ROFI-405405 format. One line per field, with one value per residue: residue number from 1; x, y, z of N, C-alpha, C in turn. Coordinates in nm, 2 decimals, always signed. Example, Ala and Ser with C-alpha at 12.3 -4.5 7.8 and 13.67 -1.06 7.14 Angstrom:
! residues 2
num 1,2
n.x +1.32,+1.28
n.y -0.57,-0.22
n.z +0.78,+0.71
ca.x +1.23,+1.37
ca.y -0.45,-0.11
ca.z +0.78,+0.71
c.x +1.32,+1.29
c.y -0.33,+0.00
c.z +0.78,+0.79
***
This chain:
! residues 119
num 1,2,3,4,5,6,7,8,9,10,11,12,13,14,15,16,17,18,19,20,21,22,23,24,25,26,27,28,29,30,31,32,33,34,35,36,37,38,39,40,41,42,43,44,45,46,47,48,49,50,51,52,53,54,55,56,57,58,59,60,61,62,63,64,65,66,67,68,69,70,71,72,73,74,75,76,77,78,79,80,81,82,83,84,85,86,87,88,89,90,91,92,93,94,95,96,97,98,99,100,101,102,103,104,105,106,107,108,109,110,111,112,113,114,115,116,117,118,119
n.x +0.08,+0.05,+0.19,+0.13,-0.02,-0.07,+0.01,+0.29,+0.30,+0.41,+0.63,+0.54,+0.60,+0.59,+0.34,+0.10,-0.08,-0.42,-0.41,-0.49,-0.34,-0.25,-0.21,-0.11,-0.21,-0.16,-0.27,-0.50,-0.65,-0.57,-0.64,-0.46,-0.50,-0.40,-0.52,-0.61,-0.41,-0.44,-0.42,-0.60,-0.73,-0.89,-1.08,-0.98,-1.15,-1.43,-1.76,-1.97,-1.88,-1.64,-1.39,-1.07,-1.04,-0.83,-0.76,-0.92,-1.06,-1.00,-1.19,-1.30,-1.28,-1.36,-1.35,-1.38,-1.52,-1.38,-1.51,-1.81,-1.87,-1.96,-1.91,-1.72,-1.71,-1.42,-1.38,-1.58,-1.65,-1.90,-2.13,-2.17,-2.29,-2.50,-2.41,-2.35,-2.45,-2.38,-2.15,-1.79,-1.52,-1.33,-1.02,-0.83,-0.56,-0.23,+0.03,+0.36,+0.67,+0.70,+0.63,+0.37,+0.11,-0.14,-0.43,-0.57,-0.72,-0.91,-1.15,-1.41,-1.62,-1.72,-1.58,-1.80,-1.99,-2.22,-2.53,-2.49,-2.22,-1.88,-1.60
n.y -0.12,+0.22,+0.50,+0.76,+1.07,+0.99,+1.06,+1.03,+0.91,+0.76,+0.51,+0.17,+0.03,+0.22,+0.23,+0.11,-0.18,-0.14,+0.12,+0.45,+0.70,+1.03,+1.22,+1.46,+1.52,+1.68,+1.91,+1.80,+1.65,+1.33,+1.02,+0.74,+0.39,+0.08,-0.23,-0.56,-0.64,-0.47,-0.15,+0.15,+0.46,+0.74,+1.03,+1.27,+1.41,+1.40,+1.38,+1.48,+1.64,+1.75,+1.68,+1.52,+1.20,+1.04,+1.02,+0.84,+0.51,+0.19,-0.08,-0.38,-0.30,-0.04,+0.31,+0.49,+0.80,+1.00,+1.20,+1.20,+0.94,+0.83,+0.58,+0.50,+0.32,+0.19,+0.12,+0.23,+0.48,+0.52,+0.62,+0.43,+0.45,+0.68,+1.00,+1.09,+1.13,+1.16,+1.03,+1.01,+1.10,+0.84,+0.72,+0.61,+0.37,+0.27,+0.04,+0.02,-0.14,-0.11,+0.15,+0.38,+0.52,+0.77,+0.87,+1.16,+1.30,+1.14,+1.08,+0.89,+1.03,+1.38,+1.59,+1.67,+1.82,+1.75,+1.92,+2.13,+2.14,+2.27,+2.37
n.z +0.00,-0.08,+0.09,+0.02,+0.08,+0.33,+0.67,+0.87,+1.20,+1.42,+1.55,+1.56,+1.79,+1.99,+2.07,+2.31,+2.40,+2.41,+2.51,+2.46,+2.25,+2.19,+1.89,+1.64,+1.32,+1.03,+1.15,+1.26,+1.55,+1.66,+1.79,+1.85,+1.87,+1.98,+1.96,+2.01,+1.84,+1.62,+1.47,+1.53,+1.42,+1.55,+1.56,+1.80,+1.96,+2.16,+2.04,+2.19,+2.41,+2.34,+2.45,+2.51,+2.36,+2.39,+2.65,+2.76,+2.85,+2.70,+2.57,+2.44,+2.16,+2.17,+2.27,+2.56,+2.66,+2.90,+3.04,+3.04,+2.99,+2.74,+2.49,+2.20,+1.90,+1.77,+1.51,+1.35,+1.46,+1.56,+1.82,+2.12,+2.36,+2.54,+2.67,+2.41,+2.08,+1.82,+1.58,+1.57,+1.36,+1.19,+1.08,+0.80,+0.85,+0.81,+0.84,+0.79,+0.76,+1.04,+1.08,+1.16,+0.98,+0.90,+0.73,+0.73,+0.56,+0.45,+0.61,+0.77,+0.85,+0.89,+1.13,+1.39,+1.64,+1.91,+1.98,+2.22,+2.27,+2.29,+2.10
ca.x +0.00,+0.13,+0.16,+0.10,-0.13,-0.07,+0.10,+0.36,+0.27,+0.50,+0.67,+0.44,+0.65,+0.56,+0.20,+0.08,-0.20,-0.53,-0.38,-0.49,-0.23,-0.29,-0.12,-0.17,-0.18,-0.20,-0.36,-0.62,-0.62,-0.60,-0.61,-0.42,-0.52,-0.36,-0.61,-0.63,-0.31,-0.47,-0.41,-0.71,-0.72,-1.02,-1.07,-0.95,-1.24,-1.56,-1.86,-2.06,-1.82,-1.51,-1.27,-0.98,-1.07,-0.71,-0.75,-1.02,-1.03,-1.03,-1.23,-1.38,-1.27,-1.42,-1.29,-1.47,-1.49,-1.36,-1.60,-1.95,-1.89,-1.99,-1.81,-1.72,-1.66,-1.30,-1.39,-1.68,-1.67,-2.03,-2.14,-2.23,-2.36,-2.53,-2.50,-2.31,-2.55,-2.31,-2.02,-1.67,-1.45,-1.22,-0.92,-0.75,-0.43,-0.14,+0.16,+0.46,+0.80,+0.69,+0.58,+0.23,+0.07,-0.28,-0.48,-0.68,-0.80,-1.01,-1.22,-1.54,-1.72,-1.67,-1.59,-1.92,-2.03,-2.36,-2.58,-2.44,-2.07,-1.80,-1.46
ca.y +0.00,+0.35,+0.60,+0.89,+1.13,+0.95,+1.13,+0.95,+0.95,+0.70,+0.37,+0.08,-0.01,+0.32,+0.21,+0.00,-0.25,-0.09,+0.25,+0.55,+0.80,+1.15,+1.27,+1.55,+1.49,+1.79,+1.99,+1.72,+1.57,+1.19,+0.92,+0.60,+0.28,-0.06,-0.33,-0.69,-0.65,-0.38,-0.01,+0.23,+0.60,+0.80,+1.18,+1.27,+1.49,+1.35,+1.45,+1.53,+1.74,+1.80,+1.65,+1.42,+1.06,+0.96,+1.01,+0.75,+0.37,+0.11,-0.21,-0.44,-0.22,+0.09,+0.40,+0.56,+0.94,+1.00,+1.30,+1.16,+0.79,+0.77,+0.49,+0.51,+0.21,+0.23,+0.08,+0.31,+0.60,+0.53,+0.62,+0.31,+0.48,+0.82,+1.10,+1.12,+1.08,+1.17,+0.96,+1.08,+1.04,+0.74,+0.75,+0.49,+0.35,+0.17,+0.02,-0.03,-0.15,-0.07,+0.29,+0.40,+0.63,+0.79,+0.96,+1.24,+1.36,+1.04,+1.03,+0.83,+1.14,+1.51,+1.62,+1.75,+1.81,+1.75,+2.06,+2.23,+2.13,+2.37,+2.32
ca.z +0.00,-0.09,+0.20,-0.04,+0.14,+0.47,+0.76,+0.97,+1.34,+1.52,+1.53,+1.62,+1.92,+2.09,+2.12,+2.41,+2.38,+2.49,+2.57,+2.35,+2.25,+2.11,+1.80,+1.55,+1.18,+0.95,+1.23,+1.31,+1.66,+1.63,+1.89,+1.79,+1.97,+1.94,+2.04,+1.94,+1.74,+1.51,+1.50,+1.49,+1.44,+1.57,+1.59,+1.94,+2.04,+2.18,+1.97,+2.29,+2.50,+2.29,+2.54,+2.44,+2.38,+2.42,+2.79,+2.80,+2.86,+2.58,+2.60,+2.33,+2.04,+2.19,+2.36,+2.65,+2.70,+3.05,+3.11,+3.06,+2.98,+2.61,+2.43,+2.06,+1.83,+1.71,+1.37,+1.28,+1.52,+1.61,+1.97,+2.17,+2.48,+2.56,+2.61,+2.27,+1.98,+1.69,+1.57,+1.55,+1.24,+1.20,+0.97,+0.75,+0.91,+0.75,+0.92,+0.69,+0.82,+1.17,+1.09,+1.16,+0.90,+0.90,+0.62,+0.79,+0.45,+0.41,+0.73,+0.74,+0.88,+0.92,+1.28,+1.43,+1.78,+1.95,+2.00,+2.30,+2.29,+2.23,+2.07
c.x +0.09,+0.09,+0.14,-0.03,-0.15,+0.03,+0.16,+0.33,+0.37,+0.54,+0.57,+0.47,+0.62,+0.42,+0.19,-0.06,-0.31,-0.51,-0.38,-0.38,-0.26,-0.17,-0.19,-0.12,-0.24,-0.30,-0.48,-0.58,-0.67,-0.56,-0.58,-0.44,-0.48,-0.44,-0.63,-0.53,-0.33,-0.46,-0.53,-0.68,-0.86,-0.99,-1.07,-1.05,-1.38,-1.67,-1.97,-2.00,-1.69,-1.39,-1.20,-1.02,-0.95,-0.68,-0.85,-0.97,-1.07,-1.07,-1.32,-1.39,-1.35,-1.34,-1.40,-1.43,-1.48,-1.46,-1.74,-1.98,-1.94,-1.88,-1.83,-1.65,-1.53,-1.30,-1.48,-1.69,-1.81,-2.04,-2.22,-2.31,-2.39,-2.43,-2.46,-2.41,-2.49,-2.18,-1.91,-1.59,-1.35,-1.14,-0.85,-0.61,-0.35,-0.01,+0.25,+0.60,+0.80,+0.65,+0.43,+0.19,-0.08,-0.31,-0.60,-0.77,-0.92,-1.09,-1.36,-1.65,-1.65,-1.68,-1.71,-1.94,-2.17,-2.40,-2.51,-2.29,-2.00,-1.66,-1.36
c.y +0.12,+0.43,+0.74,+0.95,+1.09,+1.03,+1.03,+1.00,+0.89,+0.56,+0.28,+0.04,+0.09,+0.31,+0.09,-0.05,-0.19,+0.05,+0.36,+0.65,+0.91,+1.19,+1.39,+1.52,+1.60,+1.88,+1.93,+1.64,+1.43,+1.11,+0.79,+0.50,+0.15,-0.15,-0.45,-0.70,-0.56,-0.24,+0.07,+0.37,+0.66,+0.95,+1.19,+1.35,+1.42,+1.44,+1.52,+1.65,+1.80,+1.79,+1.53,+1.28,+0.98,+0.96,+0.91,+0.60,+0.30,-0.03,-0.26,-0.35,-0.09,+0.17,+0.47,+0.70,+0.94,+1.10,+1.25,+1.01,+0.74,+0.69,+0.50,+0.38,+0.26,+0.21,+0.18,+0.45,+0.62,+0.53,+0.49,+0.33,+0.63,+0.87,+1.14,+1.06,+1.09,+1.10,+1.06,+1.02,+0.94,+0.76,+0.62,+0.49,+0.25,+0.16,-0.05,-0.02,-0.09,+0.08,+0.30,+0.53,+0.64,+0.89,+1.04,+1.30,+1.27,+0.99,+0.98,+0.94,+1.27,+1.53,+1.71,+1.72,+1.81,+1.90,+2.15,+2.23,+2.24,+2.32,+2.42
c.z +0.00,+0.03,+0.15,+0.02,+0.29,+0.55,+0.86,+1.11,+1.44,+1.47,+1.61,+1.76,+2.03,+2.14,+2.21,+2.39,+2.47,+2.55,+2.46,+2.36,+2.15,+2.02,+1.72,+1.41,+1.09,+1.02,+1.29,+1.43,+1.64,+1.75,+1.82,+1.91,+1.91,+2.03,+1.95,+1.82,+1.62,+1.56,+1.44,+1.51,+1.44,+1.60,+1.75,+2.02,+2.04,+2.11,+2.07,+2.36,+2.45,+2.38,+2.47,+2.47,+2.42,+2.57,+2.85,+2.81,+2.73,+2.63,+2.48,+2.21,+2.04,+2.28,+2.43,+2.68,+2.85,+3.11,+3.14,+3.03,+2.84,+2.56,+2.28,+2.00,+1.75,+1.56,+1.29,+1.33,+1.58,+1.77,+2.01,+2.29,+2.48,+2.66,+2.47,+2.18,+1.84,+1.69,+1.55,+1.43,+1.28,+1.07,+0.93,+0.81,+0.82,+0.83,+0.82,+0.76,+0.96,+1.19,+1.07,+1.08,+0.90,+0.79,+0.68,+0.68,+0.41,+0.53,+0.69,+0.76,+0.90,+1.07,+1.31,+1.58,+1.80,+1.98,+2.09,+2.33,+2.23,+2.20,+2.12
***
């Protein structure tokens, strides 16, 4: 796979299983999560309260927002629990020769916040 359009974020060995880690790719906050041997990239701001998802807990391929407890599927960005009702973008990831790259230009969704949230 070509990494054209992808942004290098880190070496795979800097990620810990089940521990989200915040990066910035082309000005976009991204949380990388290694879980089940796979790397996922999700927009780092909760769609409900605009707080960092990389500070949350990971379980069963989902990350939990530490502030209000909404969980988001790492594969789709869909909210699994309230109070969040809008998904967060997820981004394509490639790992080549131990280097993790993300394409933030090709998100599944545009970053949006629920009604009263502020960025």
